[in-house]
N, C-alpha and C positions, 0 to 999 in steps of 0.2 A: 667295724667296723662299717655295716649295714647301716648304723645309730647316725654314725659321721657324715655317709657320705648320700644318704637322709640333710643333714643339715647343712650339705654345702649344696643339693640340689632346693632347700628352703632357701637358704641364705645369697643364692643366685636368683630365682625365680623375682625373691622381695627388691634385691638392688638392680633389677635391667629392667621388667618390666612395669614394676613405680615407680619410673628415675625419679616425677619430681615432685617429689614431696617434703623437702627440703628449699628451703630461701637462704640465700648467703647474707651474711649477719656485714660486709664491706657493704651491699645496697639495696636497695630491699627486690632487685629482679632474680627472679626464682631461676636456680643452673639446677640442673640433675645433680640427682642424688648417689649419682656415680662416678663424677668428678671434683665433688665437693672435698674437701682436705677436712671439710670436721667433722670430729669426733676419731674413735679407733673402728676401722674398714669390721675388725671382724666382734665387733660386738652381738649384732646379732646373730650371730654363728654362736658365740657362749652364750646366748641366754635363750638360744634352740638348746641348745646340750644339756643346758644346769634345768629345764621345763624334763629333761626324757631322766631325769637322775633326782628330782623327787618323787615319792611317794605314793600324794597325794592322785599323782596323773596315773598314777597306773594302777590304782582299786577305783572300787565304786560305781559307778551308771557310767558313768563317762572316761571311767577310765583307757587307757592303752590298750592294757589288756582284752576289755567287752567291747570295744571297737575291730580291736585284730576279728574277734571271733563274731559281730557280730557283718562285717565283710565277708569273710568268707562264707557263712550261712548265704549272706546275695549272692557270692559268685555260685555256690553250690546249686545255688535256687534257678540261677539264669544259665545253667549247664545242664541240668534236668529239662527247664523247661523247653531251651531250646531243643535237646533230644524229641521230649515228647510232638516236636512238633514237626521234624526236620528225618525222625528216623522214619511215619509211616509213610512221610510225605517217596521217602528216598527207597524203600521199596516195593511204593509202587508206580515209583517211574524204572526204578529196574525191573519192575517182572511184564510191564506193559511195553515197558521199552518207544513209550510217545514222551516225545517232547524232549527227552536227549539231552541232543544237540543246544537247542537251547536254556535247562538249566549250569549243564556240563558250562558250557560257552557266559551264563551267569555269573557263575560261586565261582569260575578263574578272573573274572572283569571285579570281581569283590574281592580278590585276596591278596591280590596287588594294593589297592586301598592305604593300610596301611603303612606300608612301604613309603607308597610315594606322600601320601601325609609329614608322615618320617623325615623324608628326604626334606621336603620343605622348609619344613620348623626350623631345621639345622640350614636351610639355607636363609633363612629368615633371621636365623640363629648368629652364623657364622659372618653371612655376605659373600658376594663370590669373589670377595678381590683380594 
């Protein structure tokens, strides 16, 4: 199920973020690939699913399993580095009570940024009307 969702996302990204890749056969003007009637619309999805089923894509130094482990390692490193920086600062601010209002206000403002970014992206993707 996760692979199907990933393939659907890749298909949509490929279709909607790069729409000017095909040219129409009836004339030489460019037609958005999303609106083009040429080819099977599920062709990209089918090819992408085929990549996940091949054993050579799951093994070796560039295999999917290796890349997942690399990504998890980078995530662990990022969290550890963040903790090394944030915990001492948090302990210092908690103990001294200096700059508490500034830090709490800044952190609360930064927590809302991913939500605003996602909301903006969805509005741009779906439109207002």
